[in-house]
N, C-alpha and C positions, 0 to 999 in steps of 0.2 A: 504493500499499500504506500502510495506516494502522494506528492503534492497535486499531481494531476487529478487523481481520484476525488480528492477534497475540493479542488477547484471545480471540477465537473459537476459534483453534487450541488455546490452553491449555484453554479450557472444554470442548472436544470431547475432550480427553485428560486428564480429571480425575485427580487423585491420582498423577500421574506427573511427576517432575522433569525439566526440560529446560534445556540451555544455549542461549544465543542462537544458537549455530551449529546446533544440532539444529533449532530453530524456523525458521531461514533455509532450511535444506535441506528441511524439511517443506513450507514454503510456496513454495519455489522463487524466493526473493528474496535480495537482498544482505544480508550480515550487518550492514552498517552501518545500513541502514534498520530492521532488526529491533531492533538495540541502542538506537537513539534512541527507538523507540516503547516499548520495555521500560522505558527510564529514566523516561518520562512516566507509564506505568502504575504503576511502582514508587512514584513520588512521590505519586501519587493513591491509593495503597493498594488498587489493583484486583487486584494479583497478589500471591502470597506469594513470598518469595524467601529465599535463604540464601547465605552466602558460604562457599565451600569453601576453607579456609585453605591446604591443601597444593596446591591447583590454581590459585589466584588467579582464580577466575571465580565469577559468580553463577549459581545454579540457580533456575528459576522454575516455578511451577505455579499453577493456579486454585484 
């Protein structure tokens, strides 16, 4: 599982925000692997993200 699978998942669900847990469940993979791939995508500006202050997690979308 790599960045491309995570990117494709977000691309196929445009305009909807996801947590890393949501993505992991949707892809059927570990949350750790999704989180590391999301970090790389975030650093490369390939995904949009926001930090939810009251929940202490990032939300992602394409």
